[in-house]
N, C-alpha and C positions, 0 to 999 in steps of 0.2 A: 577479531570482525569475519563476519560470514560471508563468503564467493558471490553470495547474490548481494545486497548489501554494497559488498566491495564494488561490482562492478556494477552497481545502478548509481553510485557516487560519481562516477567515471563518467559513467552515458551520462549524468545530469549536468556533465562540466561542457564535455566534449560528444554532444549526441550524433554531429555528421560523422565525427571520427567510426563509430559503433552502430548508425541506424542511417547513414545517409542525410538523412536529415530528423530534425527533432518531431517526433511523432508518436502519439501513441498506441496506434496502431501496429508500425512496424516496433513498437516497446516489448507489444507483448506478443508479439510471433520470437522475437529477440529470444526475451524470456523461459518459453517454451521452451524453446532450440536445445538453448541454454542448459537449463535443469533436464533435460536430455544428453546433454554430454558429459552432464558431474555423473548423469545415474548409469551412461553406458563405461566412462571412468573409472567407478565406485568409487566415487565419492557423496559420500555421506548427507544428508541437510541434515544443518542444526535445527535445535529447536526452535529458535527466530524465525526458518525458512520457511519450517512446516505450520508454520502459524500464519503466515504468508499466506503457503500456495491454499491453503485449507480453511481458512476466516477471511479473507482481504474480499475477496467475492464475496460470499452471503454478508460483509460486515458492510460492503458497499449497496446491494439492494437493498438491507434494511435501511442505511443511512439517505437512500433514493425512495424511501417507500415502493421499490418494485420485486413483481417475482416473473422473473424470465429464465430464460438459458440460453442467452446470450452472454461470450463471455465482459469481463470486467474493462478491458478498454472501448467496448462499443457501451456498454450500461455511463462509461464515463463523455464518449461523444455524442449521447443523448443531450449532455447538458453543456457542449461546446459548435462554438462556431464554426473552426478550423481544427485539424493536427495538433498544430503551434500549442492554439490554447487546452488544448486535450493532454498534451506532453504535461505542461505547465500543470495541470490539472493534477495529474496524476502526484506529482510531486508532493503539492502542497496534500491530497488527500493518504500517500502514505504516510507523510507526517503524523498528521491522524490518526490512525488504524496506529500508527505503531506506542502512539503516544496512547492512547485510551484507558489502559487499562489504571495507567495515573492519574487520571480527570477522577478514575472512580475508585481512588484510594477511602478504604472503611473509615481509618484514622480520622480523615479531613472534617469527612460525616459527624464524628462526633465529639472532634474538636470544637464544630460548630453548634450541636443542641448543646453545649456546656456553654459556651459564649453566649449562646441564644439564651439559655434556661439564669444563670446568673444577670441578666438583664433586665426580670422579669422582679 
């Protein structure tokens, strides 16, 4: 498992230990620092981590139909009443983001087409 997703799992279960409180803004700043620390130590990001770093923000903007220079935590907070809700929403969105390609399985749509054709 990647270092990023390993630490995210730990943070999700014990946010107070890592962030002080369950806060999407604090989580964002923690992850920026975490990425910097790994880079300083010469630890290369995995393919999955690079996907998150490069694609999560654009994916989120597309999901919420936004064009903004705000970072992803701010985008999440546009739709949440408080930092705790934003923190919980981040993990729901992360799960959706990580499973986005599984939902677009081309073989699945081919199977659906064959089933529909056989019913005609």
